[in-house]
Each structure stands twice: as structure tokens, then as C-alpha cells.
DRENLUM-239130 format. One record per residue (C-alpha): x, y negated, z negated; residue in one letter. Coordinates in nm, 2 decimals, m for minus. Last residue first. Example, Ala and Ser with C-alpha at 12.3 -4.5 7.8 and 13.67 -1.06 7.14 Angstrom:
BEGIN
[[1.37, 0.11, m0.71], 's']
[[1.23, 0.45, m0.78], 'a']
// end
This chain:
BEGIN
[[2.77, 0.22, m5.64], 'l']
[[2.78, 0.49, m5.90], 'm']
[[2.42, 0.59, m5.86], 'g']
[[2.45, 0.95, m5.74], 'i']
[[2.35, 0.86, m5.39], 'e']
[[2.58, 0.56, m5.38], 't']
[[2.88, 0.76, m5.49], 'l']
[[2.81, 1.02, m5.23], 'i']
[[2.77, 0.77, m4.95], 'r']
[[3.09, 0.59, m5.05], 't']
[[3.29, 0.91, m5.04], 'f']
[[3.14, 1.00, m4.70], 'e']
[[3.20, 0.66, m4.56], 'e']
[[3.56, 0.68, m4.65], 's']
[[3.70, 0.47, m4.93], 'm']
[[3.89, 0.15, m4.83], 'p']
[[4.26, 0.18, m4.80], 'a']
[[4.52, m0.03, m4.98], 's']
[[4.88, m0.11, m4.88], 'i']
[[5.14, m0.29, m5.09], 'h']
[[5.48, m0.37, m4.95], 'i']
[[5.75, m0.53, m5.16], 'n']
[[6.00, m0.67, m4.91], 'e']
[[6.35, m0.54, m4.86], 'g']
[[6.33, m0.61, m4.49], 't']
[[6.46, m0.27, m4.36], 'v']
[[6.36, m0.01, m4.62], 'p']
[[6.04, m0.20, m4.72], 'h']
[[6.01, m0.14, m5.09], 'i']
[[5.71, 0.06, m5.19], 'f']
[[5.34, 0.04, m5.28], 's']
[[5.06, 0.28, m5.18], 'l']
[[4.69, 0.24, m5.27], 'e']
[[4.36, 0.43, m5.23], 's']
[[4.46, 0.79, m5.16], 'a']
[[4.11, 0.94, m5.18], 'h']
[[3.99, 1.26, m5.34], 'l']
[[3.63, 1.37, m5.31], 'l']
[[3.68, 1.70, m5.13], 'm']
[[3.48, 1.77, m4.82], 't']
[[3.15, 1.91, m4.70], 'n']
[[2.90, 1.72, m4.91], 'l']
[[2.53, 1.76, m4.80], 'g']
[[2.40, 1.58, m5.11], 'f']
[[2.18, 1.83, m5.29], 'k']
[[2.30, 2.16, m5.14], 'q']
[[2.67, 2.07, m5.09], 'e']
[[2.69, 1.88, m5.42], 'f']
[[2.52, 2.17, m5.60], 'm']
[[2.76, 2.42, m5.45], 'k']
[[3.07, 2.22, m5.56], 'n']
[[2.93, 2.20, m5.91], 'h']
[[2.88, 2.57, m5.92], 'k']
[[3.22, 2.65, m5.76], 'c']
[[3.44, 2.46, m6.00], 'e']
[[3.76, 2.33, m5.84], 'g']
[[4.11, 2.46, m5.79], 'y']
[[4.08, 2.60, m5.44], 't']
[[3.74, 2.48, m5.31], 'k']
[[3.79, 2.12, m5.43], 'd']
[[3.46, 1.95, m5.34], 'g']
[[3.43, 1.77, m5.67], 'i']
[[3.76, 1.75, m5.85], 'l']
[[3.76, 1.96, m6.17], 'y']
[[3.77, 1.78, m6.51], 'h']
[[3.86, 2.11, m6.69], 'r']
[[4.19, 1.94, m6.80], 'l']
[[4.38, 2.22, m6.63], 'q']
[[4.17, 2.17, m6.32], 'a']
[[4.26, 1.80, m6.34], 'f']
[[4.62, 1.88, m6.34], 'h']
[[4.59, 2.12, m6.05], 'r']
[[4.40, 1.88, m5.82], 'r']
[[4.62, 1.59, m5.91], 'i']
[[4.94, 1.79, m5.85], 'q']
[[4.84, 1.96, m5.53], 'h']
[[5.21, 2.00, m5.45], 'm']
[[5.42, 1.78, m5.69], 'r']
[[5.46, 1.41, m5.65], 'g']
[[5.56, 1.26, m5.99], 't']
[[5.42, 0.96, m6.16], 'e']
[[5.07, 1.03, m6.03], 'p']
[[4.83, 0.74, m6.08], 't']
[[4.47, 0.84, m6.09], 'i']
[[4.16, 0.62, m6.09], 'e']
[[3.87, 0.84, m6.19], 'a']
[[3.50, 0.83, m6.11], 'l']
[[3.33, 1.04, m6.37], 's']
[[3.06, 1.31, m6.36], 'y']
[[2.79, 1.45, m6.58], 'r']
[[2.53, 1.72, m6.51], 's']
[[2.19, 1.78, m6.68], 'k']
[[2.00, 2.09, m6.79], 'p']
[[2.33, 2.28, m6.86], 'y']
[[2.34, 2.65, m6.82], 'r']
[[2.49, 2.64, m6.47], 's']
[[2.41, 2.31, m6.31], 'v']
[[2.08, 2.15, m6.37], 'e']
[[2.03, 1.81, m6.21], 'i']
[[1.90, 1.51, m6.40], 'd']
[[2.23, 1.33, m6.32], 'l']
[[2.46, 1.16, m6.58], 'e']
[[2.70, 0.90, m6.45], 'v']
[[3.04, 0.76, m6.55], 'q']
[[3.25, 0.48, m6.41], 'k']
[[3.62, 0.37, m6.39], 'l']
[[3.78, 0.63, m6.61], 'c']
[[4.16, 0.61, m6.63], 'r']
[[4.44, 0.84, m6.52], 'y']
[[4.81, 0.91, m6.55], 'h']
[[4.97, 1.22, m6.40], 't']
[[5.31, 1.36, m6.49], 'i']
[[5.46, 1.68, m6.34], 'a']
[[5.78, 1.86, m6.45], 'd']
[[5.86, 2.18, m6.26], 'q']
[[5.80, 2.54, m6.34], 'f']
[[5.95, 2.88, m6.23], 'g']
[[5.84, 3.08, m5.93], 'g']
[[5.87, 3.05, m5.56], 'k']
[[5.55, 2.84, m5.51], 'e']
[[5.64, 2.62, m5.82], 'k']
[[5.44, 2.63, m6.14], 'e']
[[5.33, 2.30, m6.28], 'l']
[[5.45, 2.15, m6.60], 'p']
[[5.18, 1.98, m6.82], 'r']
[[5.24, 1.61, m6.84], 'd']
[[4.89, 1.48, m6.87], 't']
[[4.77, 1.13, m6.91], 'm']
[[4.49, 0.93, m7.06], 'g']
[[4.23, 0.66, m7.01], 's']
[[3.87, 0.58, m7.10], 'e']
[[3.82, 0.96, m7.16], 'p']
[[3.66, 1.14, m6.87], 'l']
[[3.30, 1.24, m6.88], 'y']
[[3.24, 1.57, m6.69], 'g']
[[3.33, 1.69, m6.34], 'r']
[[3.55, 1.47, m6.12], 'v']
[[3.50, 1.21, m5.85], 'l']
[[3.85, 1.10, m5.74], 'a']
[[4.03, 0.78, m5.66], 'l']
[[4.40, 0.77, m5.60], 'y']
[[4.69, 0.54, m5.67], 'k']
[[5.05, 0.56, m5.55], 'k']
[[5.37, 0.37, m5.65], 'h']
[[5.69, 0.45, m5.47], 't']
[[6.01, 0.50, m5.67], 's']
[[5.95, 0.87, m5.72], 'h']
[[6.31, 0.94, m5.61], 'n']
[[6.19, 1.18, m5.33], 'e']
[[5.93, 0.92, m5.22], 'f']
[[6.19, 0.65, m5.21], 'q']
[[6.44, 0.87, m5.03], 'k']
[[6.17, 0.93, m4.77], 'k']
[[6.17, 0.56, m4.68], 'i']
[[6.54, 0.58, m4.58], 'e']
[[6.52, 0.89, m4.37], 'k']
[[6.21, 0.78, m4.18], 'd']
[[6.37, 0.44, m4.12], 'v']
[[6.66, 0.61, m3.94], 'e']
[[6.44, 0.86, m3.76], 'p']
[[6.23, 0.58, m3.61], 's']
[[5.87, 0.47, m3.62], 'l']
[[5.81, 0.58, m3.98], 'a']
[[5.46, 0.69, m4.09], 'f']
[[5.26, 0.62, m4.40], 'l']
[[4.93, 0.78, m4.50], 'l']
[[4.68, 0.58, m4.71], 'v']
[[4.34, 0.75, m4.75], 'g']
[[4.15, 1.07, m4.72], 's']
[[4.22, 1.40, m4.90], 't']
[[4.07, 1.71, m4.74], 'k']
[[4.39, 1.79, m4.55], 'r']
[[4.61, 1.71, m4.84], 'd']
[[4.84, 1.41, m4.84], 'i']
[[5.20, 1.42, m4.72], 'r']
[[5.49, 1.19, m4.71], 'h']
[[5.69, 0.98, m4.46], 'c']
[[5.50, 1.12, m4.16], 'p']
[[5.70, 1.08, m3.84], 's']
[[5.62, 0.87, m3.53], 'v']
[[5.77, 0.85, m3.18], 'w']
[[5.57, 0.62, m2.95], 'c']
[[5.25, 0.59, m2.75], 'n']
[[5.07, 0.42, m3.03], 'l']
[[4.75, 0.62, m3.00], 'q']
[[4.92, 0.93, m2.87], 'd']
[[5.17, 0.94, m3.16], 'r']
[[4.89, 0.86, m3.40], 'l']
[[4.67, 1.15, m3.28], 'l']
[[4.96, 1.39, m3.28], 'q']
[[5.08, 1.31, m3.63], 'l']
[[4.72, 1.30, m3.77], 'a']
[[4.67, 1.65, m3.64], 'f']
[[4.44, 1.83, m3.39], 'v']
[[4.50, 2.19, m3.28], 's']
[[4.39, 2.39, m3.58], 'e']
[[4.38, 2.77, m3.57], 'd']
[[4.72, 2.80, m3.74], 'a']
[[4.59, 2.64, m4.06], 'a']
[[4.82, 2.78, m4.33], 'i']
[[5.11, 2.78, m4.08], 's']
[[5.09, 2.41, m4.06], 's']
[[5.09, 2.15, m3.78], 'r']
[[5.08, 1.79, m3.91], 'h']
[[4.89, 1.56, m4.14], 'v']
[[4.58, 1.78, m4.12], 'l']
[[4.24, 1.60, m4.09], 'l']
[[3.95, 1.71, m4.31], 'n']
[[3.90, 1.37, m4.47], 'h']
[[4.01, 1.07, m4.26], 'p']
[[4.35, 0.92, m4.28], 'k']
[[4.36, 0.54, m4.34], 'n']
[[4.67, 0.47, m4.14], 'i']
[[5.01, 0.32, m4.22], 'a']
[[5.27, 0.21, m3.97], 'v']
[[5.64, 0.15, m4.02], 'l']
[[5.94, 0.01, m3.84], 'y']
[[5.83, m0.26, m3.59], 'd']
[[5.54, m0.36, m3.81], 'd']
[[5.20, m0.20, m3.89], 'q']
[[4.96, m0.18, m4.18], 'y']
[[4.61, m0.04, m4.23], 'l']
[[4.56, 0.12, m3.90], 'i']
[[4.23, 0.32, m3.86], 'p']
[[4.29, 0.63, m3.65], 'l']
[[4.11, 0.64, m3.32], 'v']
[[3.96, 0.99, m3.29], 't']
[[3.95, 1.14, m2.94], 'n']
[[4.04, 1.50, m3.06], 'q']
[[3.82, 1.47, m3.37], 'm']
// end
């Protein structure tokens, strides 16, 4: 991945957004000390200028990732993320049949103790039943979810869907191991099927409404095709 050219979704004199691949860290982290390649480093070298990530998405999550091209713009755009005034949408493949739409507002535990409010809205886009036995069930069911987090807590989507028992496929931390194993063995999946598909915000310099969308990764598309969702 060292020579990866990151797909650019949006760029002006102040901001740039990429379609981050699965399995790429945003920046250096103590939880992955053995890694030497990061989106920050790749984009900096690709554009040959200073860049700073305005927000984070998980290593195994693909999709829209926004960077500022100056410290001043970085400071202003981060205020929007902190105030939850940006609008984000995700796509995920989850276990089971989701309701047509719904939301969960169960508080999530903070790393250092205590709880914080967290709100996640979702709707079901598609459902599929596979003639594949998983655990004690002769068939397995899955849903393609469109997810809109109202807050931006750490691993919010993954944790909320685990609480709902609609585990994200490929999530090794909060997911369900038997379904993950089936997708690995039957379909060769080696990542998590969560994609940051859309991001909207007010441009901190021009005041324009900016909407950025990112096509699903080839891996996500391949899996959906193989299970009959596309």
C-alpha cells in the first residue's frame, strides 16, 4: 500500500476529501505500532503539501475522509464535527433482518469510565437469505443498512449494532465470530463491511453547502454481488 494513489473525491484550495480504502489507518496510532503506512502520509506525499485529517474513520472502514490544507481551516472545520453539525451516512452489511427503519439512543461507555449520549438512525435498504448454515440455523439472513449517526462517538455504529444484535459483518471486535468466519471461508472476506458513503458540511471559507459521496469499495461491491444484493 506504500505506493497507493488515494482516490480524490473533492479538492479546492482549502480542503480535500479522499475515498479511504479498507484496512488503511488514518494516522499513526499506538494501537498499531507496527504499521508504517497511513492515509495522512500517503496524501501528504501525493499532494506535496501539509494536510490534516478533520475527523476519523476506523482502519477497516472505507469511504469519505476529509482533510484540511491549512491549520486555520483545520480548526474551523473541526468545530463542525465537534458540534455535530456535519451530516454523515454509512453503508453496512449486518446480520439478520433489520426493521424498515429505526434508531437507537443507548448511551455508550467512555474509555475512562462513565457514559455518553449516542444516537444512531438507520434504515434497511435490502435483505437476503442465504442457503448457508451458520451456528444452529440452516439458513442465514443479512441486511444492507444505511446508517446516519447523529453523534460521533468512538466505534458508535459498531457498538450500537452489536447492542441491537445486528452485528456488522467482518467486525472482529464487536461482531459475531461465526458469521465472520463464514464470510471468510465462503467469500474470502478479510475486512469489515462498513463504508462512509456521504459527508455534508458548510465550507468554512466560502460558506457553501458541500456534499461529498464515495462509491463503495470493490471488496464491498464484490461481496454484495456474490450474496445476491446487487
